[in-house]
N, C-alpha and C positions, 0 to 999 in steps of 0.2 A: 163375212161373219168371221174373217180373220181380228177383224177392228172388235166387233164384239166380245171375242173370247179375249182379248187384251182389256179390255175396257172391264170386265167382268171380274177376271184375275183380279186388277188393281182395287176395285171395290169390297172384295173379299179380303185382300192383303189388309185394306185401311181397317174394316170391321177385326177383323183377326186380331190386328194390332192392337184395338182395344180392350178385345177380350183376353189378350194374355196380361194386359196390365192391369186389369180388374181382376183377375184373376190371381196376382200377385199381390193385389192390396185386400180382398176379402174372401180369397180361397176359393174353395166350390158351395159355399155358401147355398147358392141356388140348387143344388141337387136333393133340397129337402123340397122343392116346390112342386105341388102335383098341378098337371095340365092344366086344368081350368083357372091355377092361378097365374100360370105362363100367359095362357091365351088371353086374359084379363089384360096384364102387363103389354101387350104386343096391341090388345085393343085403344087401350088409354095413350099408346103412340102413334095410333093411327088417327086416331079423332083431334088429338093434339096437331095433327098435319093438316088434317079438312079445317080446322079453326084457324088456322093459320095461312091456308089458302082462301078462305072466306071474309077472314076479318082483317081490318084495316090496319086497327091497333093492336102490338106484342109487348105485353107488361111483364114477358121473359125475353131474355137475350139468347135465345137457343133457335135455331132455325131449322128448316124442314132435314134438312143431310143427318144431324145429329139423331133426330128422332127415326127417321129409316135405317140409321146404323143398330139402334135398339131393335124394330121390327127383327129385322136381321139376324141378331145377335140371340135375342129373344126366342126365335122359331128355330134357330138351329141348336140352342140349348132344349128346346119341346122335342126338338128328333133324336136329341140324345138321352132323354127321361123316356121316351117310348122305346126306345132301346134296350136300356141298362136298369129301368124301374126307378123308382122313386127310393130315396133314401131318408133316413130319419138323422144321420151326422153327414157332413160332408166328406166324401171319400176317395177322391182324386185330386190329382197330382198339377198342378201346371201342366207339365208336359203330357199324360195321358188324357186328358183334357181339350190339350191342342189335337193331338192325336185324331181324338175324336172329331172335333172341329173338323179339323181337314177332310175326313172322311166323307163327315155330314154335308160340307161344300162341295166335295167333288161328286159324289149323288146326286146333288142339287144342279150342279152346273151341267153333267150331263142328261139330266131331265131338260133343261133347257135347250143345249143343243139339238136333241131330237124335236122339242116342237118349234124349234127355232125354225127347224128346218122346213119341215111340214106347214108351218104359219109365213114362213118370208120373212121374218122379221119385220111383223105387222108393230111389234108394240115401237118400232122407230117412230112410226104417224101418231102415235097415241099422245096426249096430254098427259101429263103428271100427275092432275087432277085425278083424270079417268084411272088412271095405276090405284092413288089411292082408293077410290070409291072399289075397286077391283080387290085389294087388299081387305077394306071393309064386309064386303058382300062375303070372304073367303072365312072373314072372322066369325062371323052371324052361321054361318055352314059350321063351323067347328063349335061352335058354344052348344049350338044344336045335337051335333053330332055328341058331343060331351054329357047333355041333358037326356041324352038315348041310351046312356052307359058305354057309347061306342058303338052301339048297333045301327047298320045301314041296307036299306033295301038294294037297293042300285047305283048308290053314289061310291063314288073312292074313299079310303079312310082318310082320317087325319093329318097321317103324316103326306099325303099328297098335296094339302089344303098348305100345311108349313110349308113345304118347296114353293110352291106357285106364290104366297106373299113373300118367302126369300127373294126368288127371281124379279116378280113384283117391283121392290122395293130396290134391288139392284136394275132394275130396269129406271126407275125414278131417278136414282143418284146417278145414273149413266146421262140421264136428260139435266140432269140439274148442276153434274161437271161441265159438262159441252155450252151452257147457255152461261155460268160463271168462267168460263175460260177465255 
């Protein structure tokens, strides 16, 4: 589990670094995005990963890693939107956004640690393609919950699904980093 914690933190550091750089370039323009818009952005990333995994020919020179980073960052943005609400104008400084990013990442890591304890790191025996499929499944669930105006009868909320997508994407990146090492 110690390796998992270090590997997890390394992936989050990579993602957070890109998030901060984009905050410097664009500010918090993402704060105007409603949850379905963020969900659709994540969906596009996951569909592209699945396409990369299934197709022999690539016409854009970006691989799976950049798309998994996008899934993680958009999911963290969605968690921030759930907590703070959507705004009409960008309203966060880079420092405030980074603090919120760190908070959401820490909460999501704690969930991973709890589940990892109970499941015995079963994800280590999974394929990246299976993790991609699980992300897509979670996205379809989120879209259905959004279409139901957030109402569920027995299911966990949207936040738990975003957290699971973050964790699956991090697991995929850990696998890809190990494979490329």
